[in-house]
C-alpha positions in Angstrom: -21.1 32.4 184.7 -18.4 35.0 186.5 -18.5 37.9 183.6 -22.1 38.0 183.6 -21.7 38.4 188.4 -19.4 40.8 187.2 -21.6 42.3 185.1 -24.5 42.6 187.3 -23.4 44.3 190.0 -21.6 47.4 188.0 -25.1 47.9 186.4 -26.8 47.4 189.9 -24.2 49.8 191.3 -25.2 52.3 188.2 -28.4 51.9 189.0 -28.1 53.1 192.6 -25.6 55.5 192.6 -26.8 56.5 196.3 -25.3 52.9 197.8 -21.7 54.2 196.3 -22.3 57.9 198.1 -22.9 56.1 200.9 -20.1 53.8 201.6 -18.0 57.6 200.0 -19.0 58.8 203.4 -18.9 56.2 206.0 -15.3 56.4 205.0 -15.1 59.7 205.3 -16.8 59.9 209.1 -14.6 56.8 209.8 -11.2 58.9 209.0 -12.0 61.7 210.5 -12.8 60.1 213.4 -9.6 58.3 213.0 -7.7 61.8 212.7 -9.6 62.9 215.9 -8.7 60.4 218.2 -4.8 60.6 216.8 -4.8 64.6 217.6 -6.6 63.3 221.0 -3.9 60.5 221.6 -1.5 63.8 220.0 -2.1 66.1 222.8 -2.5 64.4 225.6 0.6 62.9 225.4 2.2 66.4 225.4 -0.3 67.6 227.9 1.6 64.3 230.3 5.2 65.3 228.7 4.5 69.2 229.9 3.4 68.2 233.1 6.0 65.6 234.0 8.4 67.8 233.0 8.6 71.6 235.0 12.2 72.7 234.4 14.2 71.6 237.6 17.3 70.7 236.8 19.9 69.3 238.9 23.1 69.7 238.3 25.9 68.0 239.5 29.9 67.9 239.4 31.8 64.3 238.8 34.7 64.3 240.0 36.4 61.2 238.9 36.5 61.7 235.5 36.2 65.6 236.3 32.6 66.1 233.9 29.8 68.5 234.7 26.0 65.9 234.4 22.7 67.5 234.3 19.7 65.2 235.0 15.8 66.3 234.4 14.2 66.3 238.4 11.4 65.0 237.2 12.4 61.5 235.9 15.9 61.2 236.9 17.0 60.8 233.3 20.8 62.5 232.5 20.1 65.6 229.7 24.2 66.3 229.6 27.0 65.2 230.0 30.0 67.8 229.3 33.7 67.9 230.2 33.6 71.1 231.5 37.6 71.8 232.6 40.0 69.9 235.1 40.2 70.3 238.9 36.4 70.9 239.3 35.7 72.2 242.8 32.3 74.0 243.0 29.2 75.0 241.7 26.5 78.0 242.3 24.1 79.6 240.7 23.0 83.4 239.5 19.4 84.2 241.2 18.0 83.9 238.7 19.7 80.5 236.9 20.4 81.4 233.9 24.1 81.6 234.6 26.7 78.4 236.3 29.7 80.1 237.7 32.3 76.7 238.3 35.7 76.5 239.6 38.5 74.8 238.4 42.5 74.5 238.9 42.7 74.1 235.1 46.7 74.6 235.0 48.6 77.7 235.9 46.2 80.0 235.5 43.3 78.8 237.3 40.1 80.1 236.5 35.7 80.3 236.8 33.9 78.8 233.9 30.6 80.5 233.7 28.0 78.6 231.6 24.8 79.1 230.3 23.1 77.0 232.2 20.0 76.8 230.2 22.4 75.8 226.7 25.1 74.7 228.6 27.2 76.5 227.2 30.2 78.3 227.9 30.3 82.1 227.9 34.2 83.0 229.5 36.2 81.5 232.0 37.5 84.8 234.3 40.8 84.0 236.0 42.0 84.5 240.0 44.1 84.9 242.0 44.9 81.9 243.4 43.3 77.8 243.8 39.0 78.1 243.0 37.5 76.5 246.1 34.3 77.1 247.1 31.6 79.3 246.1 29.2 82.4 247.4 27.4 84.9 245.0 25.9 88.4 246.2 21.8 88.6 245.8 22.6 91.1 242.8 24.8 89.3 241.3 27.2 91.8 240.6 29.8 90.1 243.3 31.6 86.2 243.7 33.1 85.1 247.0 35.6 82.8 245.7 37.5 81.2 247.8 41.3 80.7 246.7 44.2 78.3 247.8 47.6 78.8 247.0 49.0 77.0 244.2 52.0 75.4 246.5 49.7 73.5 248.6 45.7 74.8 247.9 45.8 76.1 251.4 43.4 79.3 251.4 43.3 81.5 253.9 40.1 83.6 253.5 38.2 84.6 250.5 38.2 87.3 247.7 35.5 89.1 246.6 35.0 90.3 242.7 33.1 92.3 241.3 31.8 90.6 238.4 31.2 93.7 236.3 34.2 95.5 236.7 38.0 93.4 235.1 41.0 94.0 236.8 42.9 96.8 235.3 43.7 96.2 231.6 42.8 92.0 232.0 39.5 91.5 230.8 39.8 87.9 231.9 40.2 88.8 235.3 38.2 90.6 238.1 38.1 93.9 241.0 39.0 92.5 243.9 36.5 94.8 246.3 37.9 93.1 249.5 40.2 90.4 251.3 39.6 87.8 253.8 43.0 86.9 255.1 42.0 86.0 259.4 41.8 82.0 259.1 44.0 78.9 258.4 42.4 76.8 256.1 38.8 78.4 255.0 36.8 75.0 254.2 33.4 76.7 253.0 31.9 80.3 252.4 28.2 81.0 252.8 26.5 84.2 252.3 23.1 84.5 253.7 20.6 86.6 251.2 18.5 87.8 254.4 21.3 90.1 256.2 24.3 90.2 253.7 26.7 88.8 255.9 29.1 86.6 254.7 29.7 83.4 256.6 33.4 81.1 256.5 34.2 78.0 258.3 37.8 77.4 259.0 38.3 73.5 259.0 41.4 74.1 262.2 39.3 76.1 263.9 36.3 75.8 265.8 34.6 78.9 265.9 32.6 79.9 262.8 33.7 83.0 261.2 31.2 86.6 260.3 32.0 89.2 257.7 30.1 92.4 257.0 31.3 93.7 253.8 29.8 96.3 253.4 31.7 97.2 256.8 35.2 95.4 255.0 35.3 93.3 258.0 35.5 90.4 260.6 32.7 91.3 262.9 31.8 88.1 264.3 33.5 84.5 266.3 30.9 81.7 266.3 31.9 79.5 268.9 31.4 75.7 268.8 33.7 73.9 270.9 33.8 71.8 268.4 34.6 71.2 264.0 31.8 72.4 262.1 31.3 70.5 258.8 29.0 71.8 257.2 26.1 75.3 256.6 22.7 75.8 255.6 20.5 79.1 255.3 16.9 78.1 254.2 15.6 80.9 252.2 13.3 82.4 255.0 13.2 81.7 258.5 15.3 82.7 262.0 17.6 79.8 261.9 20.6 78.9 259.9 22.6 75.6 261.0 26.2 74.1 261.5 26.6 70.4 261.3 29.5 68.4 263.6 30.2 64.8 263.1 32.3 64.7 266.1 29.8 66.2 268.3 26.8 64.7 266.2 24.7 67.1 267.0 22.7 70.3 264.5 23.6 73.7 265.8 20.7 76.6 265.4 21.8 79.5 265.5 20.0 83.2 265.1 20.4 85.1 262.2 20.1 88.7 263.9 21.8 87.8 266.7 25.1 85.0 266.2 24.0 84.0 269.6 24.0 79.9 269.3 20.1 78.8 270.3 19.8 75.2 270.3 21.8 72.1 270.1 20.1 69.5 268.6 21.3 65.3 268.9 20.5 63.6 265.5 23.7 62.0 265.0 26.8 61.7 262.9 25.6 63.7 259.7 26.9 66.2 256.9 24.7 68.3 255.1 21.3 69.4 256.4 18.5 70.4 254.1 14.7 72.0 255.0 10.8 73.3 254.3 11.2 76.6 253.4 10.8 78.4 256.6 13.7 76.3 257.9 11.4 74.9 261.1 12.0 71.2 260.0 15.5 69.6 258.9 16.0 66.4 256.4 19.1 65.0 257.7 20.7 61.8 255.9 22.8 59.9 258.7 26.5 59.0 257.7 27.0 55.3 257.9 23.4 53.7 258.0 21.1 54.0 255.9 18.2 56.4 257.3 17.2 60.2 256.9 17.0 62.0 260.2 13.5 64.4 260.5 14.4 66.9 262.9 11.7 69.6 264.9 13.2 72.8 265.3 10.8 75.0 267.4 10.6 71.4 269.6 14.7 71.2 269.5 14.7 67.3 268.9 15.2 64.6 266.2 11.3 63.0 265.9 12.2 60.3 263.8 14.3 58.2 260.9 13.3 56.8 257.4 15.0 54.1 255.7 16.5 54.9 252.4 17.7 52.7 249.9 21.2 53.9 250.4 24.1 55.7 252.8 24.3 59.1 251.7 25.4 62.2 253.1 25.1 64.4 250.1 21.0 66.6 249.9 18.9 69.0 248.2 16.0 70.1 248.8 13.2 70.5 245.2 11.9 73.9 245.0 8.8 73.1 245.0 9.2 71.3 248.3 7.6 68.4 247.7 11.3 66.2 247.3 14.5 65.4 247.7 17.3 64.1 246.4 19.9 62.6 248.0 23.4 61.5 245.9 25.3 59.1 248.1 29.0 58.0 248.5 29.7 54.7 247.2 31.5 56.1 244.2 28.3 54.8 241.6 27.0 58.0 242.4 23.0 56.2 243.3 21.1 59.2 242.8 17.1 58.9 244.5 14.8 61.0 244.3 12.7 60.7 247.2 9.2 61.9 247.9 8.1 63.5 251.1 4.2 63.6 251.5 5.1 60.1 251.9 6.8 59.8 254.9 5.3 57.7 257.5 7.5 58.0 261.2 4.9 55.1 262.2 6.5 52.0 260.3 10.1 53.6 259.1 9.4 54.3 255.3 9.3 57.1 252.6 8.8 56.2 249.3 11.5 56.4 246.1 10.4 57.5 243.2 13.2 57.3 241.5 16.8 55.6 241.6 19.6 56.8 238.3 22.6 55.4 238.9 24.9 57.8 237.2 29.0 56.4 237.3 31.1 58.9 239.4 32.0 60.7 242.7 30.0 63.3 243.5 30.4 65.4 246.5 27.1 68.1 245.8 24.1 68.0 244.2 22.9 71.8 243.1 19.4 72.4 240.9 19.1 75.1 238.7 17.2 77.9 240.2 13.8 78.7 238.4 14.3 82.5 238.6 11.3 84.7 238.2 
């Protein structure tokens, strides 16, 4: 019986070849549809991935242990943990974002490590005269300012300006020194204002901001604050720069051109500052409380605060001015990304885009420049 049914079905298929072809056609259509759906999903995933990774990277120096930590700024994921050298101090980028200069006390001969900021490969180590600490780079990327501490007590009474394109004599590992400033007692921080070209320094044993003109190779001004300065911030645009204090619990607004103090804004105990592009709005994490203050520079006042998950004093602005990046000071190294557009001063809230525990002691965040 079964044999006769099978023979009958075979006979029917032979007698009706069109039904076989139609079945094969349907299978081909289904296969094409499945393939098309696969590629649509694949390209959608690629587009979604590319849209969430804009190439913004955060560089952080971990001081326990000494290592460089690179984080994808869009999602908070660690991209690289890399040992650089012992005694990491400070990091500064070339203006095009291609190179990172990291000061470190490796051994008796102290160095600046030059790192490819994209491949993370060490390109060279530049020997310097002293214990390298804070750094600043000129806009043309040809000169590097280095705060060199004494090898006996690490204390620095000034800074050196190095020509990155010229070796010091026959020693190709070092660079020619173009200028040395030695008027201060203990230099804590050095910055260069890209709008005026002037060099600014904080002496932690003095109540002044020291101002140098490299083109004239001399000290040109001392801005008296009558309190200990803690940190300086120069926005990319705008007429002012800003100096924070802890003891006076205020921020000084200083003209970039006249170098006069134009405003003193009561904020609270604070250290680091960031701002929108022209420096008209400041974002300041307050010490000892889980709050971020918003400052209107034109009005000269703190217009409100929002609550944040952790106590922070380290802050950086994203390159598109829509995100703030903060890291706590607990020793766990919590990195937070905040959405500026969601800031609600009425309810004291701001949206936390992510929190990532990086495990370490971080004193600064640096955003790699996107370049041209």
